[in-house]
VOGU-3710 file (C-alpha; in Angstrom, 3 decimals, decimal comma):
1> mkmrmlaamf> 54,449/2,112/62,411  55,222/5,826/62,381  57,487/5,351/59,353  54,731/3,435/57,471  52,213/6,213/58,244  54,635/8,835/57,043  55,274/6,832/53,824  51,545/6,482/53,202  50,982/10,206/53,729  53,847/10,918/51,384
11> clllfgiada> 52,318/8,687/48,719  48,914/10,354/49,098  50,615/13,759/48,756  52,386/12,609/45,600  49,126/11,202/44,102  47,389/14,491/45,026  50,081/16,517/43,326  49,970/14,239/40,265  46,204/14,463/40,175  46,267/18,255/40,509
21> sekgadskyq> 48,963/18,352/37,810  46,749/16,308/35,445  43,747/18,518/36,120  45,909/21,614/35,568  47,171/20,165/32,273  43,618/19,342/31,177  42,511/22,820/32,082  45,379/24,320/30,112  44,566/22,188/27,078  40,865/23,025/27,335
31> hrnyiatrqy> 41,688/26,717/27,462  43,894/26,398/24,405  41,134/24,581/22,580  38,684/27,251/23,575  41,020/30,038/22,265  41,583/28,085/19,018  37,857/27,584/18,526  37,093/31,184/19,265  39,673/32,370/16,756  38,612/29,922/14,064
41> yaklisgavp> 34,967/30,848/14,506  35,825/34,591/14,434  37,669/34,029/11,141  34,650/32,366/9,614  32,207/35,132/10,471  34,622/37,999/9,572  34,347/40,032/6,409  31,314/41,170/4,456  30,286/37,605/3,601  30,756/34,886/6,257
51> nvaelnllmn> 32,062/31,408/5,328  28,564/29,844/5,463  29,687/26,396/4,226  32,258/26,002/6,996  29,934/27,519/9,539  27,373/24,882/8,544  29,972/22,214/9,467  30,527/23,862/12,857  26,888/24,371/13,629  26,129/20,710/13,027
61> mlpkggdlhh> 28,926/19,835/15,489  28,005/22,526/17,995  26,463/21,413/21,325  23,097/23,161/21,362  21,736/22,257/24,756  17,948/22,133/24,208  15,131/23,034/21,855  12,534/24,804/23,966  9,959/25,924/21,399  8,893/22,683/19,706
71> hysgaiyaet> 5,577/21,379/18,401  5,542/17,588/18,102  3,099/17,368/15,195  4,872/20,093/13,284  8,263/18,466/13,916  7,481/15,169/12,200  8,423/15,234/8,492  5,728/14,623/5,876  7,561/11,558/4,681  7,053/9,936/8,102
81> yldwvkkqdy> 3,375/10,817/8,092  3,066/9,086/4,706  4,677/6,016/6,239  2,007/6,087/8,921  -0,740/6,369/6,242  0,583/3,091/4,791  0,788/1,349/8,183  -2,870/2,112/8,832  -4,044/1,239/5,314  -5,371/4,737/4,796
91> cvyhesdtql> -5,367/6,498/1,462  -4,828/10,042/0,175  -7,089/11,751/-2,314  -5,434/12,229/-5,659  -7,949/14,851/-6,716  -10,873/16,853/-5,264  -14,538/16,022/-5,783  -17,217/18,512/-4,711  -19,993/15,947/-4,796  -18,055/13,603/-2,535
101> kvekyrietr> -16,957/16,552/-0,447  -13,340/15,442/-0,569  -10,211/17,517/-1,166  -7,005/16,602/-2,938  -4,100/15,671/-0,557  -6,475/14,932/2,348  -6,153/11,603/4,190  -9,099/9,248/4,138  -9,352/7,206/7,341  -12,418/5,144/6,434
111> plaqlsetar> -11,746/1,572/5,173  -11,781/1,288/1,423  -14,777/-1,069/1,617  -16,845/1,753/3,020  -15,985/4,148/0,204  -18,017/4,555/-2,927  -16,583/3,268/-6,252  -15,911/6,872/-7,275  -14,035/7,606/-4,076  -11,930/4,432/-4,367
121> kicvgadaar> -10,784/5,508/-7,831  -9,411/8,841/-6,656  -7,987/7,764/-3,238  -4,533/6,207/-3,450  -2,406/4,362/-0,945  1,025/5,579/0,237  3,007/3,420/-2,236  0,865/4,631/-5,152  1,283/8,232/-3,973  5,095/7,856/-3,906
131> sdnafyrell> 5,225/6,207/-7,313  3,536/9,210/-8,924  6,423/11,632/-8,834  4,396/14,711/-9,655  1,719/13,986/-7,107  4,269/12,977/-4,459  6,116/16,282/-4,900  2,854/18,232/-4,746  1,764/16,337/-1,598  5,019/17,223/0,178
141> qrwsnkdydn> 4,449/20,883/-0,808  1,003/20,867/0,746  1,986/18,878/3,905  4,979/21,162/4,504  6,616/24,347/3,206  8,802/22,430/0,730  9,739/24,434/-2,378  7,511/27,335/-1,332  10,173/29,984/-2,051  12,438/28,569/-4,694
151> hfheqpapdq> 10,014/28,505/-7,646  6,601/29,719/-8,611  3,611/27,509/-8,118  0,054/27,994/-7,009  0,248/28,862/-3,361  -1,803/30,468/-0,618  -0,545/33,240/1,695  2,504/32,069/3,723  0,775/32,045/7,076  -2,212/30,153/5,621
161> qffdtfgffa> 0,123/27,669/3,945  1,985/27,086/7,229  -1,117/26,540/9,419  -3,002/24,566/6,712  -0,372/21,860/6,761  -1,524/20,652/10,169  -4,989/19,865/8,823  -3,508/17,608/6,101  -1,487/15,335/8,364  -3,727/15,639/11,482
171> pvsnyayheg> -5,503/12,286/10,853  -2,217/10,373/11,399  -0,257/12,753/13,660  -1,464/10,879/16,786  -0,882/7,428/15,338  2,485/6,462/16,875  3,563/9,011/19,520  6,284/6,737/20,945  7,678/5,970/17,521  7,608/9,653/16,615
181> lqslrerama> 9,325/10,686/19,861  12,034/8,107/19,289  12,736/9,509/15,840  12,841/13,000/17,238  15,270/11,872/19,925  17,537/10,262/17,351  17,469/13,331/15,175  18,221/15,570/18,149  21,110/13,494/19,397  22,544/13,331/15,841
191> envqyletml> 22,931/17,121/15,932  24,218/17,283/19,519  20,963/18,280/21,227  20,543/16,868/24,724  17,095/18,204/25,786  13,737/18,608/24,088  10,718/20,397/25,563  7,832/19,634/23,187  4,130/20,285/22,891  2,698/16,820/22,286
201> ksspdvdnpg> -1,078/16,986/22,636  -3,674/19,458/23,870  -5,030/19,057/27,401  -8,593/17,730/27,866  -11,599/19,993/28,381  -14,869/19,114/30,127  -18,072/20,898/29,402  -20,634/22,331/31,845  -23,228/24,157/29,722  -24,564/26,362/32,484
211> lakiindlnm> -21,137/27,529/33,739  -19,728/27,616/30,200  -22,371/30,112/29,142  -21,305/32,541/31,858  -17,667/32,413/30,786  -18,572/32,599/27,045  -20,626/35,729/27,747  -17,630/37,575/29,240  -16,312/40,366/27,056  -13,824/43,264/27,031
221> nstdveiqea> -16,193/45,259/29,252  -16,509/42,553/31,942  -15,145/43,629/35,336  -12,438/41,823/37,240  -15,042/40,744/39,783  -17,255/39,212/37,081  -14,326/37,392/35,545  -13,130/36,180/38,987  -16,617/34,832/39,878  -17,076/33,047/36,543
231> ltafsdfman> -13,629/31,468/36,650  -13,966/30,456/40,264  -17,244/28,651/39,640  -15,858/26,722/36,667  -12,628/25,970/38,477  -14,465/24,550/41,453  -16,517/22,413/39,118  -13,335/21,033/37,444  -11,738/20,369/40,804  -14,641/18,222/42,015
241> dveaktrisd> -16,067/16,670/38,799  -15,348/12,949/38,467  -15,144/13,046/34,674  -12,664/15,988/34,790  -10,434/14,220/37,306  -10,508/11,041/35,216  -9,640/12,787/31,959  -6,792/14,707/33,571  -5,477/11,462/35,075  -5,750/9,716/31,688
251> yiksvddvaa> -3,958/12,583/30,018  -1,055/12,331/32,411  -0,901/8,534/31,959  -0,945/8,899/28,188  2,079/11,206/28,384  3,888/8,801/30,698  3,134/5,897/28,375  4,401/7,414/25,172  7,525/8,803/26,866  8,504/5,506/28,455
261> gidtadfklr> 12,133/4,668/27,613  12,831/7,878/25,659  15,090/9,427/28,314  18,674/8,143/28,190  21,915/9,125/29,874  22,511/11,580/27,001  18,999/12,862/26,338  15,999/14,191/28,264  12,462/14,769/27,046  9,804/16,874/28,788
271> fqayvsrnsa> 6,384/18,194/27,728  4,250/21,327/27,766  0,464/20,973/28,049  -1,429/23,443/25,851  -4,807/24,683/24,595  -5,927/26,395/21,371  -6,460/30,176/21,672  -9,117/30,163/18,942  -11,633/28,064/20,842  -14,674/29,327/22,863
281> pakvfsglys> -13,597/30,930/26,208  -15,081/28,187/28,383  -13,348/25,497/26,327  -10,012/27,377/26,665  -10,423/27,753/30,404  -11,411/24,121/30,931  -8,400/22,968/28,941  -6,156/25,360/30,845  -7,385/24,057/34,159  -6,558/20,513/33,023
291> afaadqaskl> -3,103/21,683/31,820  -2,255/23,312/35,125  -3,577/20,350/37,137  -1,613/17,918/34,938  1,567/19,964/35,230  1,305/19,984/39,017  0,741/16,198/39,147  3,209/15,037/36,479  7,002/14,843/36,506  7,123/14,927/32,692
301> ivgvnivgpe> 4,749/17,795/32,042  6,811/20,856/32,980  4,926/23,854/31,583  1,744/25,254/30,080  1,207/27,072/26,772  -1,424/28,433/24,455  -1,141/27,886/20,671  -2,772/28,749/17,324  -2,674/31,738/14,971  -2,465/34,798/17,195
311> ngyvamrdys> -4,095/36,987/14,530  -7,281/34,844/14,457  -10,475/36,756/15,253  -11,179/34,844/18,480  -7,552/34,968/19,566  -7,413/38,750/19,202  -10,832/39,258/20,743  -10,154/37,110/23,795  -6,466/37,747/24,329  -6,766/39,795/27,538
321> lhmrmfrflk> -9,327/37,297/28,909  -6,957/34,438/28,244  -4,189/36,217/30,096  -6,522/36,688/33,104  -7,281/32,976/32,973  -3,610/32,311/33,313  -3,303/34,693/36,208  -6,247/33,069/37,978  -4,869/29,578/37,579  -1,320/30,601/38,582
331> qrfpgvklsl> -2,835/31,584/41,919  -4,479/28,204/42,282  -1,462/26,261/41,029  1,616/28,229/42,131  4,869/27,025/40,721  3,519/26,051/37,239  5,813/27,429/34,554  4,418/29,293/31,524  5,817/29,615/28,061  3,338/31,695/26,073
341> hagelvlgmv> 3,122/32,343/22,336  2,903/36,122/22,246  3,730/38,796/19,702  3,764/36,496/16,679  2,340/39,429/14,729  3,442/42,132/12,356  1,872/45,391/11,095  -0,578/44,637/8,352  -1,504/41,225/9,704  -3,629/43,039/12,270
351> ppeglkshir> -4,409/46,749/12,799  -1,714/48,779/14,631  -3,551/48,674/17,963  -3,376/44,889/17,854  0,397/45,090/18,314  0,410/47,177/21,452  0,129/44,848/24,410  0,356/41,111/23,846  3,883/40,528/25,149  3,364/42,877/28,108
361> eavqiagadr> 0,101/41,200/29,099  1,704/37,749/28,841  4,414/38,878/31,311  2,583/41,318/33,583  -0,884/39,641/33,792  -0,270/35,990/33,010  3,165/35,761/34,601  4,935/34,145/31,637  8,430/32,717/32,318  9,268/32,602/28,569
371> ighgvdvane> 7,805/34,200/25,484  7,430/32,324/22,204  8,331/34,514/19,191  7,998/38,034/20,657  8,311/39,506/17,140  6,166/42,642/17,565  8,061/43,911/20,654  9,053/47,219/18,987  5,394/48,041/18,379  4,310/47,597/21,979
381> tnadelleml> 3,308/50,573/24,039  6,369/51,875/25,978  8,539/49,231/24,367  11,613/50,524/26,156  10,071/49,832/29,526  8,857/46,422/28,361  12,398/45,506/27,324  13,695/46,543/30,736  11,019/44,428/32,400  11,894/41,369/30,319
391> rarkvaievn> 15,568/41,871/31,138  15,021/42,404/34,884  12,607/39,502/35,214  14,817/37,240/33,108  11,969/36,304/30,800  13,655/34,442/27,959  12,490/34,875/24,370  12,178/31,790/22,142  13,575/32,948/18,778  12,325/30,989/15,761
401> ltsnsfilgv> 14,124/32,529/12,785  12,825/30,263/9,994  9,140/30,330/10,935  9,263/34,095/11,620  10,693/34,634/8,159  8,129/32,377/6,474  4,928/33,220/8,409  5,572/36,888/9,152  8,164/37,892/6,525  10,488/39,106/9,287
411> kneahpvqvy> 14,170/38,277/8,795  17,708/39,507/8,584  18,301/42,915/10,223  14,537/43,457/10,689  14,245/40,511/13,122  13,863/41,691/16,771  16,549/39,285/17,929  18,727/42,328/17,260  16,631/44,354/19,744  16,822/41,614/22,345
421> ryhdvpfvis> 20,578/41,323/21,911  21,095/45,028/22,158  19,016/45,366/25,345  20,452/42,220/26,979  17,119/40,355/27,116  17,817/36,571/27,392  16,870/34,470/24,390  17,228/30,971/23,020  17,296/29,646/19,443  14,603/27,094/18,707
431> tddagvsrnn> 12,902/25,367/15,754  9,113/25,791/16,238  7,881/23,242/13,583  10,919/21,612/12,055  8,925/19,155/9,921  6,715/21,803/8,362  9,631/24,150/7,846  11,899/21,275/6,837  14,718/22,534/9,012  16,513/21,494/12,210
441> lsseyllfvs> 18,136/23,198/15,153  21,577/23,250/13,506  20,153/25,243/10,580  18,557/27,726/12,952  21,952/28,273/14,601  23,492/28,644/11,121  21,022/31,442/10,378  21,811/33,083/13,706  25,600/33,122/13,277  25,674/33,915/9,522
451> rykpsyeelk> 23,118/36,728/9,784  24,104/38,365/13,099  27,691/37,289/13,638  27,601/36,937/17,420  30,928/36,469/19,217  31,819/32,938/20,244  31,125/33,863/23,826  27,590/35,008/22,910  27,030/31,885/20,850  27,938/29,695/23,825
461> kvaynsirys> 25,756/31,803/26,148  22,735/31,216/23,867  23,331/27,470/23,896  23,634/27,489/27,688  20,498/29,590/27,932  18,548/26,699/26,464  19,253/24,749/29,630  19,222/27,655/32,135  15,756/28,807/30,948  14,314/25,338/30,481
471> flsekekiee> 11,536/24,101/32,788  13,683/21,270/34,171  14,084/21,090/37,944  17,080/22,915/39,426  18,797/19,596/40,085  18,262/18,492/36,506  19,524/21,842/35,183  22,784/21,407/37,116  23,192/17,934/35,603  22,447/19,141/32,077
481> lqsldlrfas> 24,770/22,105/32,417  27,556/19,826/33,494  26,842/17,625/30,535  26,954/20,670/28,267  30,353/21,618/29,759  31,709/18,245/28,709  30,135/18,501/25,257  31,710/21,881/24,649  35,128/20,637/25,868  34,881/17,820/23,290
491> fearvaklar> 33,590/20,193/20,579  36,386/22,694/21,132  38,994/19,961/21,037  37,662/18,828/17,705  37,461/22,345/16,283  40,999/23,108/17,436  42,174/20,024/15,575  40,147/21,037/12,553  41,683/24,554/12,645  45,167/23,065/12,770
501> svrvnstsq> 44,506/20,896/9,742  43,123/23,892/7,839  46,291/25,855/8,570  48,490/22,919/7,475  46,541/22,446/4,220  46,627/26,172/3,427  50,397/26,445/3,932  51,083/23,407/1,834  49,205/24,734/-1,217
//
């Protein structure tokens, strides 16, 4: 008996040694692959002009973690929206008519039988729109930013062009959420993205004319006490109103329904609830209350945001009030995460004083966990102290290189990603509105590495940041980080092999 026990223990020891040996070998090979990948990447970004074509190959292969700044309706490509026009038997106006009050490229949702004879003549179905090559090209240019920069054509200002696109495809953007989310998942997984945090639909608002008037009458001279009293009264109303409770519950259910079956072993999808910053104050607050309440009650809604052109008159006028609304609701709904669009502004878009405080207020007053864009940081009052605050509080910046270049004209060395890098403020690379911009996350990473030439260590850190600063639960973050480890091990093995083949080919020529 004693001999058998000793033999068994000896076998276990041998298996343990073998297992440790295998793990050690795996670790050694992984380290070699890491070194080979780092060296190959460094070679591609070295010199005055990086090897963009080869970097494009690597960035498509690169594990990117997640996309944290993502608008669903702006992520769907115009071609898909035209498919949905066909599925619903809608038509698109081929020309404008002032008497009919219709505009070229707009979608008509009324049945053809209800249209006048004149309207039917100028409203074409999806197939007819596609068969007219000139009109089809023009339609894509109005429903997205296609061809805006590469040739001259009649065009509005870039920011107007960008935001106008949403009005064109809005009538069909809510047609097939589940189908749209499936296509976004497939596209994400094809470029090695494992997590998506999107803004799907705005949260519901409920009106109370008497209480709404009090909030709508607030202004920049209103005291904290007046603001607190007005928000408390409306918040109490929302908390007890049957219609409000029902609409919030329906909102949560609608998100659950469209997300059903989207998560897989290799992909996770979560949502941010949001409101428009260019609505009346009471409407904004009602929607924010619903967003906070939905976040607290839902497993899929993980954050709250505020969207819309930040330079709009109402957005600028009410900015500080909005931040106080967030602060108030954070006290009522502790634990709700905030990712706030802030600092998507440049000098000339608004007067200089309009650039002085938006990022700071989003962090100090609203309590933002992440900042979307953060482009005007250098113009903020005491910007050095703000950067230190962002770094100390670990407030991550969502960097959207393509949309910042298009909407704001900020790119290359002028982009504040250089400031955030230099001052060690955490940031992530994201897409914003990939369908409108006609890009994807791989192309955003390509811009990042070809423009700013980060080290391979920094590149990996940015990818990992997209999970670390996500609004997933801590348990889910651990799982996704472990998945990202495996993805990088596979990526580095493939790149090491690629690098060896390049060396062989170069020596044989």
